[in-house]
N, CA, C and O atoms as a GROMACS GRO file, in nm:
protein
  452
    1MET      N    1  -3.918   0.278   9.479
    1MET     CA    2  -3.836   0.360   9.564
    1MET      C    3  -3.904   0.492   9.594
    1MET      O    4  -3.965   0.553   9.506
    2LYS      N    5  -3.893   0.534   9.717
    2LYS     CA    6  -3.956   0.657   9.758
    2LYS      C    7  -3.876   0.777   9.706
    2LYS      O    8  -3.753   0.777   9.708
    3GLY      N    9  -3.948   0.879   9.658
    3GLY     CA   10  -3.884   1.004   9.621
    3GLY      C   11  -3.819   1.005   9.485
    3GLY      O   12  -3.780   1.112   9.438
    4LEU      N   13  -3.804   0.894   9.422
    4LEU     CA   14  -3.738   0.888   9.292
    4LEU      C   15  -3.816   0.792   9.202
    4LEU      O   16  -3.824   0.673   9.231
    5LEU      N   17  -3.873   0.845   9.094
    5LEU     CA   18  -3.947   0.760   9.002
    5LEU      C   19  -3.851   0.670   8.927
    5LEU      O   20  -3.733   0.702   8.911
    6ASP      N   21  -3.903   0.556   8.880
    6ASP     CA   22  -3.817   0.460   8.809
    6ASP      C   23  -3.748   0.523   8.688
    6ASP      O   24  -3.629   0.500   8.664
    7ASP      N   25  -3.822   0.603   8.610
    7ASP     CA   26  -3.761   0.666   8.492
    7ASP      C   27  -3.650   0.763   8.532
    7ASP      O   28  -3.547   0.772   8.464
    8GLU      N   29  -3.672   0.835   8.642
    8GLU     CA   30  -3.568   0.927   8.691
    8GLU      C   31  -3.445   0.849   8.738
    8GLU      O   32  -3.332   0.886   8.708
    9ALA      N   33  -3.470   0.740   8.810
    9ALA     CA   34  -3.358   0.657   8.858
    9ALA      C   35  -3.282   0.599   8.739
    9ALA      O   36  -3.158   0.598   8.740
   10ASP      N   37  -3.354   0.552   8.638
   10ASP     CA   38  -3.287   0.498   8.518
   10ASP      C   39  -3.197   0.604   8.454
   10ASP      O   40  -3.082   0.577   8.419
   11ALA      N   41  -3.250   0.726   8.439
   11ALA     CA   42  -3.172   0.834   8.376
   11ALA      C   43  -3.048   0.868   8.459
   11ALA      O   44  -2.940   0.890   8.404
   12LEU      N   45  -3.064   0.872   8.591
   12LEU     CA   46  -2.950   0.905   8.677
   12LEU      C   47  -2.843   0.798   8.671
   12LEU      O   48  -2.725   0.829   8.655
   13PHE      N   49  -2.884   0.673   8.685
   13PHE     CA   50  -2.783   0.567   8.685
   13PHE      C   51  -2.720   0.548   8.547
   13PHE      O   52  -2.601   0.518   8.538
   14GLN      N   53  -2.797   0.565   8.441
   14GLN     CA   54  -2.738   0.557   8.307
   14GLN      C   55  -2.636   0.669   8.287
   14GLN      O   56  -2.529   0.647   8.230
   15ALA      N   57  -2.670   0.788   8.334
   15ALA     CA   58  -2.576   0.901   8.320
   15ALA      C   59  -2.450   0.876   8.402
   15ALA      O   60  -2.339   0.906   8.356
   16LEU      N   61  -2.466   0.822   8.522
   16LEU     CA   62  -2.350   0.801   8.609
   16LEU      C   63  -2.273   0.674   8.577
   16LEU      O   64  -2.166   0.650   8.634
   17ALA      N   65  -2.325   0.592   8.488
   17ALA     CA   66  -2.257   0.467   8.453
   17ALA      C   67  -2.130   0.491   8.372
   17ALA      O   68  -2.044   0.404   8.362
   18ASP      N   69  -2.119   0.609   8.315
   18ASP     CA   70  -2.004   0.641   8.231
   18ASP      C   71  -1.896   0.714   8.313
   18ASP      O   72  -1.926   0.810   8.384
   19ARG      N   73  -1.773   0.667   8.304
   19ARG     CA   74  -1.660   0.723   8.381
   19ARG      C   75  -1.638   0.872   8.352
   19ARG      O   76  -1.615   0.950   8.444
   20THR      N   77  -1.645   0.909   8.226
   20THR     CA   78  -1.623   1.050   8.191
   20THR      C   79  -1.732   1.138   8.252
   20THR      O   80  -1.703   1.246   8.303
   21ARG      N   81  -1.856   1.091   8.247
   21ARG     CA   82  -1.965   1.172   8.304
   21ARG      C   83  -1.952   1.185   8.454
   21ARG      O   84  -1.980   1.291   8.510
   22ARG      N   85  -1.910   1.077   8.523
   22ARG     CA   86  -1.888   1.088   8.668
   22ARG      C   87  -1.777   1.190   8.696
   22ARG      O   88  -1.786   1.269   8.790
   23ASP      N   89  -1.674   1.188   8.613
   23ASP     CA   90  -1.565   1.283   8.631
   23ASP      C   91  -1.613   1.426   8.608
   23ASP      O   92  -1.574   1.518   8.681
   24ILE      N   93  -1.697   1.445   8.508
   24ILE     CA   94  -1.750   1.579   8.481
   24ILE      C   95  -1.831   1.628   8.602
   24ILE      O   96  -1.817   1.743   8.643
   25VAL      N   97  -1.914   1.542   8.658
   25VAL     CA   98  -1.994   1.583   8.775
   25VAL      C   99  -1.901   1.625   8.889
   25VAL      O  100  -1.924   1.726   8.955
   26ARG      N  101  -1.795   1.546   8.912
   26ARG     CA  102  -1.699   1.584   9.019
   26ARG      C  103  -1.635   1.719   8.991
   26ARG      O  104  -1.621   1.802   9.080
   27ARG      N  105  -1.597   1.739   8.865
   27ARG     CA  106  -1.523   1.860   8.831
   27ARG      C  107  -1.609   1.986   8.835
   27ARG      O  108  -1.558   2.095   8.862
   28VAL      N  109  -1.739   1.973   8.808
   28VAL     CA  110  -1.823   2.093   8.806
   28VAL      C  111  -1.895   2.116   8.939
   28VAL      O  112  -1.970   2.212   8.954
   29ALA      N  113  -1.872   2.028   9.036
   29ALA     CA  114  -1.928   2.050   9.169
   29ALA      C  115  -1.858   2.171   9.230
   29ALA      O  116  -1.736   2.187   9.215
   30GLY      N  117  -1.932   2.254   9.296
   30GLY     CA  118  -1.872   2.374   9.355
   30GLY      C  119  -1.880   2.490   9.260
   30GLY      O  120  -1.989   2.542   9.235
   31GLU      N  121  -1.766   2.532   9.206
   31GLU     CA  122  -1.763   2.652   9.123
   31GLU      C  123  -1.820   2.634   8.983
   31GLU      O  124  -1.871   2.730   8.925
   32GLY      N  125  -1.813   2.515   8.929
   32GLY     CA  126  -1.855   2.496   8.791
   32GLY      C  127  -1.742   2.527   8.696
   32GLY      O  128  -1.646   2.596   8.731
   33LEU      N  129  -1.755   2.478   8.575
   33LEU     CA  130  -1.652   2.498   8.472
   33LEU      C  131  -1.718   2.519   8.338
   33LEU      O  132  -1.830   2.473   8.315
   34SER      N  133  -1.650   2.588   8.250
   34SER     CA  134  -1.703   2.601   8.115
   34SER      C  135  -1.686   2.468   8.042
   34SER      O  136  -1.597   2.389   8.074
   35VAL      N  137  -1.772   2.445   7.946
   35VAL     CA  138  -1.763   2.322   7.869
   35VAL      C  139  -1.630   2.319   7.794
   35VAL      O  140  -1.573   2.212   7.773
   36SER      N  141  -1.581   2.434   7.753
   36SER     CA  142  -1.450   2.441   7.685
   36SER      C  143  -1.338   2.397   7.778
   36SER      O  144  -1.250   2.322   7.738
   37ASP      N  145  -1.342   2.444   7.904
   37ASP     CA  146  -1.239   2.401   8.001
   37ASP      C  147  -1.249   2.252   8.029
   37ASP      O  148  -1.147   2.184   8.043
   38LEU      N  149  -1.371   2.201   8.038
   38LEU     CA  150  -1.388   2.057   8.058
   38LEU      C  151  -1.325   1.980   7.942
   38LEU      O  152  -1.250   1.884   7.963
   39ALA      N  153  -1.356   2.023   7.821
   39ALA     CA  154  -1.310   1.951   7.702
   39ALA      C  155  -1.158   1.951   7.690
   39ALA      O  156  -1.101   1.858   7.634
   40ALA      N  157  -1.093   2.054   7.741
   40ALA     CA  158  -0.947   2.065   7.728
   40ALA      C  159  -0.874   1.951   7.799
   40ALA      O  160  -0.761   1.918   7.762
   41ASP      N  161  -0.936   1.891   7.901
   41ASP     CA  162  -0.868   1.787   7.979
   41ASP      C  163  -0.903   1.645   7.938
   41ASP      O  164  -0.857   1.550   8.001
   42TYR      N  165  -0.982   1.628   7.835
   42TYR     CA  166  -1.018   1.493   7.791
   42TYR      C  167  -0.960   1.465   7.654
   42TYR      O  168  -0.944   1.555   7.571
   43ASP      N  169  -0.929   1.340   7.633
   43ASP     CA  170  -0.876   1.297   7.504
   43ASP      C  171  -0.994   1.261   7.412
   43ASP      O  172  -1.006   1.148   7.366
   44MET      N  173  -1.078   1.359   7.388
   44MET     CA  174  -1.193   1.342   7.299
   44MET      C  175  -1.230   1.479   7.245
   44MET      O  176  -1.182   1.582   7.292
   45SER      N  177  -1.316   1.479   7.147
   45SER     CA  178  -1.352   1.605   7.083
   45SER      C  179  -1.441   1.690   7.175
   45SER      O  180  -1.504   1.639   7.268
   46PHE      N  181  -1.445   1.819   7.145
   46PHE     CA  182  -1.534   1.911   7.217
   46PHE      C  183  -1.678   1.864   7.204
   46PHE      O  184  -1.755   1.868   7.301
   47ALA      N  185  -1.715   1.820   7.083
   47ALA     CA  186  -1.853   1.773   7.061
   47ALA      C  187  -1.885   1.652   7.148
   47ALA      O  188  -1.997   1.641   7.199
   48ALA      N  189  -1.789   1.563   7.167
   48ALA     CA  190  -1.813   1.446   7.252
   48ALA      C  191  -1.835   1.488   7.397
   48ALA      O  192  -1.921   1.432   7.465
   49VAL      N  193  -1.757   1.585   7.444
   49VAL     CA  194  -1.776   1.635   7.581
   49VAL      C  195  -1.913   1.703   7.592
   49VAL      O  196  -1.983   1.686   7.692
   50GLN      N  197  -1.950   1.779   7.491
   50GLN     CA  198  -2.084   1.841   7.492
   50GLN      C  199  -2.194   1.736   7.504
   50GLN      O  200  -2.292   1.756   7.575
   51LYS      N  201  -2.176   1.624   7.434
   51LYS     CA  202  -2.278   1.517   7.441
   51LYS      C  203  -2.284   1.458   7.582
   51LYS      O  204  -2.393   1.429   7.632
   52HIS      N  205  -2.168   1.441   7.646
   52HIS     CA  206  -2.168   1.392   7.784
   52HIS      C  207  -2.241   1.490   7.876
   52HIS      O  208  -2.321   1.450   7.960
   53VAL      N  209  -2.212   1.618   7.858
   53VAL     CA  210  -2.278   1.720   7.941
   53VAL      C  211  -2.429   1.720   7.914
   53VAL      O  212  -2.508   1.738   8.007
   54ALA      N  213  -2.469   1.700   7.790
   54ALA     CA  214  -2.612   1.696   7.756
   54ALA      C  215  -2.681   1.580   7.826
   54ALA      O  216  -2.794   1.594   7.874
   55VAL      N  217  -2.615   1.464   7.832
   55VAL     CA  218  -2.673   1.348   7.902
   55VAL      C  219  -2.691   1.382   8.051
   55VAL      O  220  -2.793   1.350   8.111
   56LEU      N  221  -2.590   1.446   8.108
   56LEU     CA  222  -2.598   1.484   8.249
   56LEU      C  223  -2.708   1.587   8.272
   56LEU      O  224  -2.776   1.584   8.375
   57GLU      N  225  -2.726   1.678   8.178
   57GLU     CA  226  -2.834   1.777   8.189
   57GLU      C  227  -2.970   1.710   8.185
   57GLU      O  228  -3.058   1.741   8.266
   58ARG      N  229  -2.988   1.617   8.091
   58ARG     CA  230  -3.118   1.548   8.080
   58ARG      C  231  -3.150   1.471   8.208
   58ARG      O  232  -3.267   1.459   8.246
   59ALA      N  233  -3.048   1.420   8.274
   59ALA     CA  234  -3.068   1.346   8.399
   59ALA      C  235  -3.086   1.440   8.518
   59ALA      O  236  -3.120   1.396   8.627
   60GLY      N  237  -3.063   1.569   8.498
   60GLY     CA  238  -3.077   1.667   8.605
   60GLY      C  239  -2.954   1.680   8.693
   60GLY      O  240  -2.958   1.748   8.795
   61LEU      N  241  -2.846   1.615   8.654
   61LEU     CA  242  -2.724   1.616   8.736
   61LEU      C  243  -2.641   1.742   8.715
   61LEU      O  244  -2.561   1.779   8.800
   62VAL      N  245  -2.660   1.807   8.602
   62VAL     CA  246  -2.582   1.926   8.567
   62VAL      C  247  -2.676   2.029   8.503
   62VAL      O  248  -2.767   1.994   8.429
   63THR      N  249  -2.651   2.154   8.534
   63THR     CA  250  -2.720   2.262   8.463
   63THR      C  251  -2.612   2.349   8.398
   63THR      O  252  -2.498   2.352   8.442
   64LYS      N  253  -2.652   2.418   8.292
   64LYS     CA  254  -2.559   2.510   8.225
   64LYS      C  255  -2.622   2.647   8.221
   64LYS      O  256  -2.743   2.663   8.207
   65ARG      N  257  -2.536   2.746   8.234
   65ARG     CA  258  -2.582   2.883   8.213
   65ARG      C  259  -2.478   2.952   8.126
   65ARG      O  260  -2.359   2.924   8.132
   66ARG      N  261  -2.529   3.042   8.046
   66ARG     CA  262  -2.441   3.113   7.954
   66ARG      C  263  -2.382   3.235   8.022
   66ARG      O  264  -2.455   3.316   8.081
   67VAL      N  265  -2.251   3.248   8.014
   67VAL     CA  266  -2.179   3.366   8.063
   67VAL      C  267  -2.095   3.415   7.946
   67VAL      O  268  -1.991   3.358   7.915
   68GLY      N  269  -2.142   3.523   7.882
   68GLY     CA  270  -2.075   3.570   7.762
   68GLY      C  271  -2.085   3.464   7.653
   68GLY      O  272  -2.194   3.420   7.617
   69LYS      N  273  -1.969   3.423   7.602
   69LYS     CA  274  -1.969   3.321   7.496
   69LYS      C  275  -1.955   3.180   7.552
   69LYS      O  276  -1.961   3.082   7.477
   70GLN      N  277  -1.937   3.170   7.683
   70GLN     CA  278  -1.914   3.038   7.743
   70GLN      C  279  -2.039   2.983   7.808
   70GLN      O  280  -2.126   3.057   7.854
   71GLN      N  281  -2.047   2.851   7.810
   71GLN     CA  282  -2.151   2.782   7.883
   71GLN      C  283  -2.086   2.722   8.006
   71GLN      O  284  -1.996   2.638   7.996
   72ILE      N  285  -2.131   2.764   8.123
   72ILE     CA  286  -2.074   2.716   8.248
   72ILE      C  287  -2.164   2.605   8.303
   72ILE      O  288  -2.284   2.622   8.322
   73ALA      N  289  -2.101   2.490   8.328
   73ALA     CA  290  -2.174   2.374   8.381
   73ALA      C  291  -2.157   2.369   8.532
   73ALA      O  292  -2.047   2.390   8.584
   74HIS      N  293  -2.266   2.339   8.602
   74HIS     CA  294  -2.266   2.326   8.748
   74HIS      C  295  -2.334   2.195   8.785
   74HIS      O  296  -2.431   2.154   8.721
   75ALA      N  297  -2.283   2.129   8.888
   75ALA     CA  298  -2.347   2.006   8.937
   75ALA      C  299  -2.469   2.045   9.019
   75ALA      O  300  -2.471   2.149   9.084
   76GLU      N  301  -2.570   1.962   9.015
   76GLU     CA  302  -2.692   1.980   9.094
   76GLU      C  303  -2.693   1.876   9.205
   76GLU      O  304  -2.686   1.756   9.178
   77ALA      N  305  -2.701   1.921   9.328
   77ALA     CA  306  -2.692   1.830   9.442
   77ALA      C  307  -2.818   1.746   9.462
   77ALA      O  308  -2.810   1.633   9.509
   78GLY      N  309  -2.933   1.798   9.426
   78GLY     CA  310  -3.060   1.728   9.452
   78GLY      C  311  -3.065   1.588   9.395
   78GLY      O  312  -3.095   1.494   9.468
   79PRO      N  313  -3.036   1.569   9.266
   79PRO     CA  314  -3.040   1.434   9.210
   79PRO      C  315  -2.936   1.340   9.274
   79PRO      O  316  -2.961   1.220   9.290
   80LEU      N  317  -2.820   1.394   9.310
   80LEU     CA  318  -2.720   1.310   9.376
   80LEU      C  319  -2.770   1.265   9.514
   80LEU      O  320  -2.748   1.152   9.555
   81ARG      N  321  -2.838   1.355   9.584
   81ARG     CA  322  -2.896   1.317   9.714
   81ARG      C  323  -3.003   1.210   9.694
   81ARG      O  324  -3.013   1.117   9.774
   82ALA      N  325  -3.082   1.222   9.587
   82ALA     CA  326  -3.187   1.123   9.561
   82ALA      C  327  -3.126   0.986   9.533
   82ALA      O  328  -3.177   0.884   9.580
   83VAL      N  329  -3.016   0.982   9.456
   83VAL     CA  330  -2.947   0.856   9.429
   83VAL      C  331  -2.893   0.798   9.559
   83VAL      O  332  -2.908   0.679   9.586
   84ARG      N  333  -2.830   0.883   9.640
   84ARG     CA  334  -2.775   0.836   9.767
   84ARG      C  335  -2.885   0.779   9.856
   84ARG      O  336  -2.869   0.672   9.914
   85SER      N  337  -2.997   0.850   9.864
   85SER     CA  338  -3.109   0.804   9.946
   85SER      C  339  -3.160   0.668   9.898
   85SER      O  340  -3.191   0.580   9.978
   86MET      N  341  -3.168   0.653   9.766
   86MET     CA  342  -3.214   0.526   9.708
   86MET      C  343  -3.119   0.413   9.745
   86MET      O  344  -3.163   0.304   9.782
   87LEU      N  345  -2.990   0.437   9.736
   87LEU     CA  346  -2.891   0.333   9.768
   87LEU      C  347  -2.892   0.300   9.917
   87LEU      O  348  -2.877   0.184   9.954
   88VAL      N  349  -2.910   0.401  10.002
   88VAL     CA  350  -2.917   0.376  10.147
   88VAL      C  351  -3.040   0.291  10.178
   88VAL      O  352  -3.033   0.200  10.261
   89GLU      N  353  -3.152   0.322  10.113
   89GLU     CA  354  -3.274   0.244  10.134
   89GLU      C  355  -3.252   0.098  10.094
   89GLU      O  356  -3.293   0.007  10.166
   90LEU      N  357  -3.188   0.075   9.980
   90LEU     CA  358  -3.160  -0.062   9.937
   90LEU      C  359  -3.065  -0.132  10.034
   90LEU      O  360  -3.085  -0.249  10.067
   91GLU      N  361  -2.964  -0.061  10.080
   91GLU     CA  362  -2.870  -0.118  10.177
   91GLU      C  363  -2.943  -0.157  10.306
   91GLU      O  364  -2.920  -0.265  10.360
   92ASP      N  365  -3.030  -0.070  10.353
   92ASP     CA  366  -3.106  -0.099  10.475
   92ASP      C  367  -3.191  -0.225  10.459
   92ASP      O  368  -3.200  -0.306  10.551
   93GLN      N  369  -3.254  -0.241  10.342
   93GLN     CA  370  -3.335  -0.360  10.318
   93GLN      C  371  -3.248  -0.486  10.324
   93GLN      O  372  -3.288  -0.586  10.384
   94TRP      N  373  -3.131  -0.481  10.263
   94TRP     CA  374  -3.044  -0.600  10.261
   94TRP      C  375  -2.986  -0.628  10.399
   94TRP      O  376  -2.972  -0.744  10.437
   95VAL      N  377  -2.952  -0.526  10.473
   95VAL     CA  378  -2.901  -0.547  10.609
   95VAL      C  379  -3.009  -0.614  10.694
   95VAL      O  380  -2.980  -0.705  10.771
   96GLU      N  381  -3.134  -0.568  10.679
   96GLU     CA  382  -3.244  -0.626  10.755
   96GLU      C  383  -3.264  -0.774  10.716
   96GLU      O  384  -3.285  -0.858  10.804
   97ARG      N  385  -3.256  -0.805  10.587
   97ARG     CA  386  -3.273  -0.945  10.542
   97ARG      C  387  -3.161  -1.033  10.594
   97ARG      O  388  -3.186  -1.145  10.640
   98VAL      N  389  -3.040  -0.986  10.589
   98VAL     CA  390  -2.927  -1.065  10.639
   98VAL      C  391  -2.942  -1.086  10.789
   98VAL      O  392  -2.910  -1.194  10.840
   99GLN      N  393  -2.989  -0.985  10.861
   99GLN     CA  394  -3.009  -1.000  11.006
   99GLN      C  395  -3.115  -1.105  11.035
   99GLN      O  396  -3.100  -1.184  11.128
  100ARG      N  397  -3.223  -1.107  10.956
  100ARG     CA  398  -3.327  -1.210  10.976
  100ARG      C  399  -3.271  -1.350  10.951
  100ARG      O  400  -3.302  -1.443  11.025
  101ILE      N  401  -3.188  -1.365  10.849
  101ILE     CA  402  -3.125  -1.496  10.821
  101ILE      C  403  -3.036  -1.535  10.938
  101ILE      O  404  -3.039  -1.649  10.983
  102ASP      N  405  -2.955  -1.441  10.986
  102ASP     CA  406  -2.868  -1.469  11.102
  102ASP      C  407  -2.951  -1.511  11.223
  102ASP      O  408  -2.914  -1.604  11.295
  103ASP      N  409  -3.063  -1.443  11.247
  103ASP     CA  410  -3.150  -1.477  11.360
  103ASP      C  411  -3.207  -1.618  11.345
  103ASP      O  412  -3.211  -1.694  11.441
  104LEU      N  413  -3.252  -1.651  11.224
  104LEU     CA  414  -3.307  -1.786  11.200
  104LEU      C  415  -3.200  -1.893  11.220
  104LEU      O  416  -3.227  -1.997  11.278
  105LEU      N  417  -3.080  -1.867  11.171
  105LEU     CA  418  -2.971  -1.965  11.189
  105LEU      C  419  -2.937  -1.982  11.336
  105LEU      O  420  -2.911  -2.093  11.381
  106ALA      N  421  -2.938  -1.874  11.411
  106ALA     CA  422  -2.910  -1.881  11.555
  106ALA      C  423  -3.019  -1.960  11.627
  106ALA      O  424  -2.990  -2.037  11.718
  107GLU      N  425  -3.144  -1.940  11.585
  107GLU     CA  426  -3.253  -2.016  11.645
  107GLU      C  427  -3.238  -2.165  11.615
  107GLU      O  428  -3.260  -2.248  11.703
  108ASP      N  429  -3.201  -2.198  11.491
  108ASP     CA  430  -3.181  -2.339  11.454
  108ASP      C  431  -3.068  -2.402  11.536
  108ASP      O  432  -3.080  -2.515  11.582
  109GLU      N  433  -2.960  -2.328  11.555
  109GLU     CA  434  -2.849  -2.381  11.633
  109GLU      C  435  -2.890  -2.407  11.777
  109GLU      O  436  -2.852  -2.508  11.836
  110GLN      N  437  -2.968  -2.316  11.834
  110GLN     CA  438  -3.014  -2.333  11.972
  110GLN      C  439  -3.110  -2.450  11.983
  110GLN      O  440  -3.106  -2.525  12.081
  111ALA      N  441  -3.198  -2.466  11.884
  111ALA     CA  442  -3.294  -2.577  11.886
  111ALA      C  443  -3.224  -2.710  11.869
  111ALA      O  444  -3.270  -2.811  11.923
  112GLY      N  445  -3.114  -2.714  11.793
  112GLY     CA  446  -3.040  -2.837  11.767
  112GLY      C  447  -2.946  -2.878  11.879
  112GLY      O  448  -2.903  -2.993  11.884
  113SER      N  449  -2.913  -2.788  11.967
  113SER     CA  450  -2.817  -2.823  12.074
  113SER      C  451  -2.882  -2.864  12.202
  113SER      O  452  -2.813  -2.896  12.299
   0.00000   0.00000   0.00000
């Protein structure tokens, strides 16, 4: 895939494969939220939420900055754009293949009639 190395793609998709992590990315898009505020809305420990945020950080989907005693998490648009681009490229390849199959079937029908 262009623009995204296999290891980067693996890290992004593994990070996004988890429902909680996808929710965290949605919630920190825009203004960002403290990890404490994130943890307050999940039925899991603060440490578990921190681990989810750490996975997202390693994948480049989230960055954190310290503001006083809080760590504020923000979504990073670049990796999400790279994932989107990769999926669009795959979709384009499959659309092209299906079109070729349709064309071949149409040719067979015309030759048979």
